Each structure stands twice: as C-alpha cells, then as structure tokens.
N, C-alpha and C positions, 0 to 999 in steps of 0.2 A: 717724372719725378716721384716718389712714391711718401706720401706724408705719414708722419708719424700715425696718425687714427688710422690710415690705411696697413699698416704696419701693426698697430694695436688689434685692428680688427683679424686681422691674418693667423698673428700668435692667439687670439682668443679661440680663433676659429678647431687651429691644429691642435690646441692643449684639450679643448672640448670632443675631437677625433680622439685621443687618446687617454684619456677620465685622466687629467690633469687641471691643473690651472695653473693661470700667469702668475706670478711671482704678487701677492698679495700684500707687502708693501709698495706704494705704491710711489714714493722718492726710487726706489732699489728699478722697480717695472721700466719710470718713467725714461734713467739713465741708460738702459739696454734698449729701450726704444730708441731712442735717437740714437744711441749708437748705431743700431743698426738702419737707420735711415740714413746716418750720414755713411760709411760705407756703402751704400746702394749707390748714394752721390758720388763719391771716388770714384767706385769702383765698379761699378755695375752690376754688385753682387752684396748679399746680405751677410757678409761676413759677421763671425759673431764677434764683438765689441770685445769679447775678453781675451781674445785668442792673439796671438802674434803672426803675422804675416810674413811670408818664405818669400814672397814676390813671384813666387814658380807657381802658374796658377791653377798647373796640373797639380800639386799638391797643396795648393790653397783652397782647394772644391772641399776638397775636405773638414773646412770651417765654415763651408756657408750655413748657414741657421736655415732649417733645424741643423748642426753638424752630426757627423756619422758618429762623435762619443754620446751623445744628449740621452740616449737609451737608458744605457748602462751608469750612466752617472744619477742619472733619477731613479732606478733600479736601486742603484746603491747607498745613492746619497740625500734622496727624496728631493731633489733639486740638481739640475744641471749647471756644471758649471760658473756660467753666466746668470745661474739664481732667475732668471725667463720662466722656463717651465717648473714646477712643482709637483708631487706626487698629493695629493689633498687628503691625505693622513699629517702627511710634513710640514705643510701650511696652514693646519688647525694644530699644529704643536707651535706652530710658530706665533699664529696670534694669542697663543696658550697664553707665553713667555713674555708677549709688550701686557699682556693686563697687570 
C-alpha cells in the first residue's frame, strides 16, 4: 500500500518536472492526496478522486492520476480539475487572494 507521504512526494516530483506546483492550500492538497491513496488501496490505481468511475477498467484508465485531461485543464484554468497541480502564476494569484 502506498502512503500519503509517498503520493505527496510523487506529486511534488511530477509537478516540478512540468514547471508546476502542488496546490498551495494544504487542506485541499491533503484531501486530494488522501483520495488518491484511498483509490489506490481500493482499486489498485491512483484514480483521480474528483472524477466518477464507470467501473469499466478500460474507460477508467483515462482517470488514473495524472489523468488525460490535466495538462489541458492546467493550461486553460491554471489548475487541474482535482486542484492537485497548479501553474505557478495561478498558485501565486491564489496566495495573493488569501492575504
């Protein structure tokens, strides 16, 4: 079983490789990480916790994190649907709003 900390380290490494950052809101980040860990424990895959599974393993492959949608979502919205990954400018803007 993969721990939350292993998933957090994996997510951080993936974000860095893509010049992004994980969600700077620790509470949201923790919920997404827990959801990924729970899905990996239940289904043996890190399915995005924000997407509904069809129970058709072939179709659901698209929802294994990082899902097939995340790059387009980050480019368009500044973050992926699950809010795990953020463009750096979007993360900075979010931090400024919270001040």
